[in-house]
N, CA, C and O atoms as a Tripos MOL2 file, in Angstrom:
@<TRIPOS>MOLECULE
protein
  148   147    37     0     0
PROTEIN
NO_CHARGES

@<TRIPOS>ATOM
      1 N          12.7180    2.6150  -37.3610 N.3       1 MET1
      2 CA         12.1320    1.9320  -36.2020 C.3       1 MET1
      3 C          12.4700    2.6930  -34.9060 C.2       1 MET1
      4 O          11.6210    2.8360  -34.0260 O.2       1 MET1
      5 N          13.7120    3.1750  -34.8010 N.am      2 GLY2
      6 CA         14.1180    3.8840  -33.5890 C.3       2 GLY2
      7 C          13.3090    5.1640  -33.3860 C.2       2 GLY2
      8 O          12.8710    5.4620  -32.2750 O.2       2 GLY2
      9 N          13.1150    5.9200  -34.4730 N.am      3 ALA3
     10 CA         12.3620    7.1740  -34.3770 C.3       3 ALA3
     11 C          10.9160    6.8790  -33.9840 C.2       3 ALA3
     12 O          10.3270    7.6030  -33.1810 O.2       3 ALA3
     13 N          10.3520    5.8270  -34.5440 N.am      4 LEU4
     14 CA          8.9670    5.4520  -34.2260 C.3       4 LEU4
     15 C           8.8560    5.0940  -32.7440 C.2       4 LEU4
     16 O           7.8860    5.4630  -32.0820 O.2       4 LEU4
     17 N           9.8450    4.3800  -32.2350 N.am      5 GLY5
     18 CA          9.8410    4.0050  -30.8210 C.3       5 GLY5
     19 C           9.8590    5.2400  -29.9320 C.2       5 GLY5
     20 O           9.1730    5.2830  -28.9100 O.2       5 GLY5
     21 N          10.6400    6.2440  -30.3160 N.am      6 VAL6
     22 CA         10.7180    7.4820  -29.5350 C.3       6 VAL6
     23 C           9.3510    8.1730  -29.5420 C.2       6 VAL6
     24 O           8.8940    8.6510  -28.5030 O.2       6 VAL6
     25 N           8.6930    8.2280  -30.7160 N.am      7 ASP7
     26 CA          7.3790    8.8540  -30.8150 C.3       7 ASP7
     27 C           6.3610    8.1210  -29.9440 C.2       7 ASP7
     28 O           5.5560    8.7480  -29.2550 O.2       7 ASP7
     29 N           6.4060    6.7810  -29.9800 N.am      8 LEU8
     30 CA          5.4710    5.9970  -29.1770 C.3       8 LEU8
     31 C           5.6910    6.2400  -27.6870 C.2       8 LEU8
     32 O           4.7270    6.3850  -26.9350 O.2       8 LEU8
     33 N           6.9540    6.2860  -27.2520 N.am      9 SER9
     34 CA          7.2200    6.5020  -25.8330 C.3       9 SER9
     35 C           6.7940    7.9140  -25.4180 C.2       9 SER9
     36 O           6.3050    8.1100  -24.3060 O.2       9 SER9
     37 N           6.9780    8.8930  -26.3030 N.am     10 ALA10
     38 CA          6.5720   10.2770  -25.9980 C.3      10 ALA10
     39 C           5.0500   10.3390  -25.8490 C.2      10 ALA10
     40 O           4.5460   10.9500  -24.9070 O.2      10 ALA10
     41 N           4.3190    9.7130  -26.7670 N.am     11 LEU11
     42 CA          2.8580    9.6970  -26.6670 C.3      11 LEU11
     43 C           2.4240    8.9640  -25.3980 C.2      11 LEU11
     44 O           1.4780    9.3740  -24.7250 O.2      11 LEU11
     45 N           3.1220    7.8830  -25.0830 N.am     12 HIS12
     46 CA          2.7980    7.1060  -23.8800 C.3      12 HIS12
     47 C           2.9670    7.9690  -22.6300 C.2      12 HIS12
     48 O           2.1140    7.9450  -21.7430 O.2      12 HIS12
     49 N           4.0620    8.7320  -22.5540 N.am     13 TRP13
     50 CA          4.2870    9.5670  -21.3720 C.3      13 TRP13
     51 C           3.2680   10.6920  -21.2800 C.2      13 TRP13
     52 O           2.8240   11.0390  -20.1860 O.2      13 TRP13
     53 N           2.8900   11.2710  -22.4320 N.am     14 ILE14
     54 CA          1.8670   12.3280  -22.4150 C.3      14 ILE14
     55 C           0.5550   11.7510  -21.8780 C.2      14 ILE14
     56 O          -0.1390   12.3840  -21.0820 O.2      14 ILE14
     57 N           0.2300   10.5310  -22.3330 N.am     15 TYR15
     58 CA         -0.9890    9.8410  -21.8860 C.3      15 TYR15
     59 C          -0.9400    9.6040  -20.3800 C.2      15 TYR15
     60 O          -1.9220    9.8390  -19.6760 O.2      15 TYR15
     61 N           0.2120    9.1350  -19.8890 N.am     16 VAL16
     62 CA          0.3810    8.8790  -18.4510 C.3      16 VAL16
     63 C           0.2420   10.1750  -17.6610 C.2      16 VAL16
     64 O          -0.4030   10.1990  -16.6130 O.2      16 VAL16
     65 N           0.8420   11.2500  -18.1580 N.am     17 VAL17
     66 CA          0.7640   12.5500  -17.4540 C.3      17 VAL17
     67 C          -0.6900   13.0070  -17.3530 C.2      17 VAL17
     68 O          -1.1160   13.4840  -16.3010 O.2      17 VAL17
     69 N          -1.4570   12.8650  -18.4450 N.am     18 PHE18
     70 CA         -2.8600   13.2710  -18.4140 C.3      18 PHE18
     71 C          -3.6420   12.4610  -17.3850 C.2      18 PHE18
     72 O          -4.4630   13.0200  -16.6590 O.2      18 PHE18
     73 N          -3.4000   11.1590  -17.3120 N.am     19 ILE19
     74 CA         -4.0940   10.3040  -16.3380 C.3      19 ILE19
     75 C          -3.7430   10.7420  -14.9170 C.2      19 ILE19
     76 O          -4.6190   10.8310  -14.0570 O.2      19 ILE19
     77 N          -2.4580   11.0150  -14.6740 N.am     20 VAL20
     78 CA         -2.0160   11.4440  -13.3360 C.3      20 VAL20
     79 C          -2.6710   12.7770  -12.9660 C.2      20 VAL20
     80 O          -3.0900   12.9640  -11.8230 O.2      20 VAL20
     81 N          -2.7620   13.7040  -13.9290 N.am     21 LEU21
     82 CA         -3.3830   14.9990  -13.6530 C.3      21 LEU21
     83 C          -4.8580   14.8270  -13.3120 C.2      21 LEU21
     84 O          -5.3540   15.4550  -12.3770 O.2      21 LEU21
     85 N          -5.5630   13.9820  -14.0610 N.am     22 ILE22
     86 CA         -6.9930   13.7540  -13.8070 C.3      22 ILE22
     87 C          -7.1910   13.1170  -12.4350 C.2      22 ILE22
     88 O          -8.0630   13.5390  -11.6750 O.2      22 ILE22
     89 N          -6.3860   12.1020  -12.1150 N.am     23 ILE23
     90 CA         -6.4970   11.4410  -10.8050 C.3      23 ILE23
     91 C          -6.1600   12.4440   -9.6920 C.2      23 ILE23
     92 O          -6.8480   12.5010   -8.6730 O.2      23 ILE23
     93 N          -5.1060   13.2240   -9.8950 N.am     24 GLY24
     94 CA         -4.7170   14.2240   -8.9040 C.3      24 GLY24
     95 C          -5.8170   15.2490   -8.6800 C.2      24 GLY24
     96 O          -6.0690   15.6540   -7.5450 O.2      24 GLY24
     97 N          -6.4790   15.6730   -9.7610 N.am     25 PHE25
     98 CA         -7.5690   16.6420   -9.6500 C.3      25 PHE25
     99 C          -8.7350   16.0410   -8.8640 C.2      25 PHE25
    100 O          -9.3230   16.7160   -8.0190 O.2      25 PHE25
    101 N          -9.0720   14.7780   -9.1350 N.am     26 MET26
    102 CA        -10.1470   14.1030   -8.4180 C.3      26 MET26
    103 C          -9.8020   13.9720   -6.9400 C.2      26 MET26
    104 O         -10.6580   14.1850   -6.0810 O.2      26 MET26
    105 N          -8.5510   13.6230   -6.6400 N.am     27 VAL27
    106 CA         -8.1170   13.4800   -5.2400 C.3      27 VAL27
    107 C          -8.1910   14.8330   -4.5330 C.2      27 VAL27
    108 O          -8.6110   14.9050   -3.3780 O.2      27 VAL27
    109 N          -7.7880   15.8990   -5.2160 N.am     28 LYS28
    110 CA         -7.8400   17.2330   -4.6020 C.3      28 LYS28
    111 C          -9.2840   17.6340   -4.3120 C.2      28 LYS28
    112 O          -9.5660   18.2080   -3.2600 O.2      28 LYS28
    113 N         -10.1920   17.3390   -5.2280 N.am     29 ARG29
    114 CA        -11.6010   17.6790   -4.9990 C.3      29 ARG29
    115 C         -12.1670   16.8380   -3.8530 C.2      29 ARG29
    116 O         -12.9730   17.3310   -3.0640 O.2      29 ARG29
    117 N         -11.7520   15.5800   -3.7570 N.am     30 ARG30
    118 CA        -12.2060   14.7140   -2.6650 C.3      30 ARG30
    119 C         -11.5780   15.1730   -1.3460 C.2      30 ARG30
    120 O         -12.1960   15.0590   -0.2870 O.2      30 ARG30
    121 N         -10.3640   15.6840   -1.4130 N.am     31 ASP31
    122 CA         -9.6470   16.1030   -0.2100 C.3      31 ASP31
    123 C         -10.4610   17.1370    0.5690 C.2      31 ASP31
    124 O         -10.4950   17.0880    1.7990 O.2      31 ASP31
    125 N         -11.1120   18.0650   -0.1200 N.am     32 THR32
    126 CA        -11.9000   19.1040    0.5610 C.3      32 THR32
    127 C         -13.0520   18.4510    1.3240 C.2      32 THR32
    128 O         -13.3650   18.8710    2.4390 O.2      32 THR32
    129 N         -13.6970   17.4170    0.7350 N.am     33 THR33
    130 CA        -14.8030   16.7540    1.4300 C.3      33 THR33
    131 C         -14.2760   15.9650    2.6340 C.2      33 THR33
    132 O         -14.9310   15.9070    3.6740 O.2      33 THR33
    133 N         -13.0920   15.3600    2.4900 N.am     34 LEU34
    134 CA        -12.5050   14.6060    3.6090 C.3      34 LEU34
    135 C         -12.1820   15.5410    4.7650 C.2      34 LEU34
    136 O         -12.3600   15.1750    5.9270 O.2      34 LEU34
    137 N         -11.7070   16.7530    4.4540 N.am     35 ILE35
    138 CA        -11.3790   17.7220    5.4980 C.3      35 ILE35
    139 C         -12.6650   18.1220    6.2400 C.2      35 ILE35
    140 O         -12.6600   18.2760    7.4610 O.2      35 ILE35
    141 N         -13.7590   18.2860    5.4930 N.am     36 CYS36
    142 CA        -15.0440   18.6410    6.1110 C.3      36 CYS36
    143 C         -15.5120   17.5630    7.0800 C.2      36 CYS36
    144 O         -16.0660   17.8520    8.1410 O.2      36 CYS36
    145 N         -15.2740   16.3070    6.6890 N.am     37 ILE37
    146 CA        -15.6790   15.1870    7.5640 C.3      37 ILE37
    147 C         -14.7480   15.1670    8.7780 C.2      37 ILE37
    148 O         -14.8930   14.3140    9.6540 O.2      37 ILE37
@<TRIPOS>BOND
     1     1     2 1
     2     2     3 1
     3     3     4 2
     4     3     5 am
     5     5     6 1
     6     6     7 1
     7     7     8 2
     8     7     9 am
     9     9    10 1
    10    10    11 1
    11    11    12 2
    12    11    13 am
    13    13    14 1
    14    14    15 1
    15    15    16 2
    16    15    17 am
    17    17    18 1
    18    18    19 1
    19    19    20 2
    20    19    21 am
    21    21    22 1
    22    22    23 1
    23    23    24 2
    24    23    25 am
    25    25    26 1
    26    26    27 1
    27    27    28 2
    28    27    29 am
    29    29    30 1
    30    30    31 1
    31    31    32 2
    32    31    33 am
    33    33    34 1
    34    34    35 1
    35    35    36 2
    36    35    37 am
    37    37    38 1
    38    38    39 1
    39    39    40 2
    40    39    41 am
    41    41    42 1
    42    42    43 1
    43    43    44 2
    44    43    45 am
    45    45    46 1
    46    46    47 1
    47    47    48 2
    48    47    49 am
    49    49    50 1
    50    50    51 1
    51    51    52 2
    52    51    53 am
    53    53    54 1
    54    54    55 1
    55    55    56 2
    56    55    57 am
    57    57    58 1
    58    58    59 1
    59    59    60 2
    60    59    61 am
    61    61    62 1
    62    62    63 1
    63    63    64 2
    64    63    65 am
    65    65    66 1
    66    66    67 1
    67    67    68 2
    68    67    69 am
    69    69    70 1
    70    70    71 1
    71    71    72 2
    72    71    73 am
    73    73    74 1
    74    74    75 1
    75    75    76 2
    76    75    77 am
    77    77    78 1
    78    78    79 1
    79    79    80 2
    80    79    81 am
    81    81    82 1
    82    82    83 1
    83    83    84 2
    84    83    85 am
    85    85    86 1
    86    86    87 1
    87    87    88 2
    88    87    89 am
    89    89    90 1
    90    90    91 1
    91    91    92 2
    92    91    93 am
    93    93    94 1
    94    94    95 1
    95    95    96 2
    96    95    97 am
    97    97    98 1
    98    98    99 1
    99    99   100 2
   100    99   101 am
   101   101   102 1
   102   102   103 1
   103   103   104 2
   104   103   105 am
   105   105   106 1
   106   106   107 1
   107   107   108 2
   108   107   109 am
   109   109   110 1
   110   110   111 1
   111   111   112 2
   112   111   113 am
   113   113   114 1
   114   114   115 1
   115   115   116 2
   116   115   117 am
   117   117   118 1
   118   118   119 1
   119   119   120 2
   120   119   121 am
   121   121   122 1
   122   122   123 1
   123   123   124 2
   124   123   125 am
   125   125   126 1
   126   126   127 1
   127   127   128 2
   128   127   129 am
   129   129   130 1
   130   130   131 1
   131   131   132 2
   132   131   133 am
   133   133   134 1
   134   134   135 1
   135   135   136 2
   136   135   137 am
   137   137   138 1
   138   138   139 1
   139   139   140 2
   140   139   141 am
   141   141   142 1
   142   142   143 1
   143   143   144 2
   144   143   145 am
   145   145   146 1
   146   146   147 1
   147   147   148 2
@<TRIPOS>SUBSTRUCTURE
     1 MET1         2 RESIDUE 1 A MET
     2 GLY2         6 RESIDUE 1 A GLY
     3 ALA3        10 RESIDUE 1 A ALA
     4 LEU4        14 RESIDUE 1 A LEU
     5 GLY5        18 RESIDUE 1 A GLY
     6 VAL6        22 RESIDUE 1 A VAL
     7 ASP7        26 RESIDUE 1 A ASP
     8 LEU8        30 RESIDUE 1 A LEU
     9 SER9        34 RESIDUE 1 A SER
    10 ALA10       38 RESIDUE 1 A ALA
    11 LEU11       42 RESIDUE 1 A LEU
    12 HIS12       46 RESIDUE 1 A HIS
    13 TRP13       50 RESIDUE 1 A TRP
    14 ILE14       54 RESIDUE 1 A ILE
    15 TYR15       58 RESIDUE 1 A TYR
    16 VAL16       62 RESIDUE 1 A VAL
    17 VAL17       66 RESIDUE 1 A VAL
    18 PHE18       70 RESIDUE 1 A PHE
    19 ILE19       74 RESIDUE 1 A ILE
    20 VAL20       78 RESIDUE 1 A VAL
    21 LEU21       82 RESIDUE 1 A LEU
    22 ILE22       86 RESIDUE 1 A ILE
    23 ILE23       90 RESIDUE 1 A ILE
    24 GLY24       94 RESIDUE 1 A GLY
    25 PHE25       98 RESIDUE 1 A PHE
    26 MET26      102 RESIDUE 1 A MET
    27 VAL27      106 RESIDUE 1 A VAL
    28 LYS28      110 RESIDUE 1 A LYS
    29 ARG29      114 RESIDUE 1 A ARG
    30 ARG30      118 RESIDUE 1 A ARG
    31 ASP31      122 RESIDUE 1 A ASP
    32 THR32      126 RESIDUE 1 A THR
    33 THR33      130 RESIDUE 1 A THR
    34 LEU34      134 RESIDUE 1 A LEU
    35 ILE35      138 RESIDUE 1 A ILE
    36 CYS36      142 RESIDUE 1 A CYS
    37 ILE37      146 RESIDUE 1 A ILE
């Protein structure tokens, strides 16, 4: 059970990191348009 919990938390953090990267990329692309305005 302990090993499974570690695997689940690792997958959860990888998932969170991917979401943060995607949001960060979208914000960076929007940032250029905001600077233009």
